[in-house]
C-alpha positions, 0 to 999 in steps of 0.5 A: 610785050614788055620793054626790053630794059624791063626783061632785062631787069627782070633776068638779073633779078631772076638771077639774083634769087640763086646768086645772092638773094639778099642783095637781089631783095635790097636792090628790089626795095630800092627801086621801089622806092625810087620817085620818078624825077619831079623835073623830067614832067610828061607833057601832059604832067607841065600841062596841069602844073601849067594850069595850077600856076596861078592857083598855086601863087596864091598859097604861102609856101613852106619846106619842113624839115624831116628825117628824110630831108626837106618837104614842101608844104603850101597853105592856102587860107581860106576866103575872107578869114579875119582875125578866127582861127579856122580847122585846118585839113592836110590833103596829100597827094599820091604816087607820081603826083603833087599839089597842083593835082589835088587843086579841085580838093583843095579849092573846095575844102578852102571855099568851106571855109578851111584852111588846107594845108598840102604836102609834097611828100618826099622825093615829089613836087617841090620836095627833096630827095629821089626816095619815098616809102611808108616811113619817110611819107609818115614823117612827113604828116607828122611834121606838117602836124607839129606846124598845122595839126591837130586836123579837121580831117587828112585828105588822101588820094592813092597812097596818100590815101594809105599815109593818112590812115598810117599817119593817123594810126601811129603804125611808122615806129618814133612817130607818134599818130598824128591827131585828125578827125575824119578820113578820106581816102581816095581810089588807095591801096589797103594792103602794103603786103599785097603791093610788094607781092605784085611788085615783086610778081612784076620783077620776077623775085625769087622767095628768097628774095621776096623774104628780104624785100619784106624785112626791109619794110620793118626795118625802116618802119618799125614793123612787119609788114603783114601790120600794114592791112587797112582793115586791121588798121581800122578797127584800132582807128576809130574816127568816121573815115570815108573810102572813094572808089572808083570800079573800073579803078585800073591800077587799084581794084576795088576790092581794096576798098570793099576789104577796108569797108568791112573795118567797123560802122564808122567806115564809109564807102562810097562807089563811083564808075568810070573815073578810073584811077586819077579823075576821080580826084577831079570829079565835081561829085567825089569832091563834093562827097569829100566836103559833105564828109569833112563838114558833117556835123560842124556848121561852123569850122572855126575853132573857139 
């Protein structure tokens, strides 16, 4: 049974369909974009941040201005860099996450000789705000590219994987496509329309309210919602892409990765089992597969 407050919210939106569908739709979209308070961590989250404290102290920390506010970016330089300019890998976390949770992937790419930069998306970690959507996320990646790009690869988990693909394809009006040689999307949703349909069902939105929600995507991104299908985007983005997904992922069904993998021969699919949605990014085999893909055909990750 759903908690009482959830049932109250659902009843309000159900009534809004008949009384004020435009208002209900706009309110639902704002609820969708609302991020958890980064200062109110669960005990598990607090423990993860504490474990990563020493790791984070070894980074250089930057704040970048974006249209959505300032975002925190953490730069991890490779060991024994000397005077050489290393290629850069950008790491993008998912919803209700932050750079600290991506430590295994960051450390592995750094050990492989790359400079790694990791964003805290708007409303997460050390970044400002309490709001996140595809437009603000792509804007943050574009800002990172302006300062630290181009990238040898963009590696994203969950929503961060979808952001990586949208940034690389240039799906949001007002932001140029972000140059990257490769993309790795781990446990990532492949259909924004489906994501909004599922969100609408959970809130008991009616069809008129749902249509208003969909229009908000056009308002903030400059593109209609149906254009945000990963398979279609990857067909227009012929760069090597690796999709990693767990067959037991309860948050994002594996079918989404399988569908996106049909975009073309430049897209590979790597399936795991028993890791779920979040443990997958700390799995040694997953990390190894990611680094192997990023370093493929690149004997020495150094720019000349």
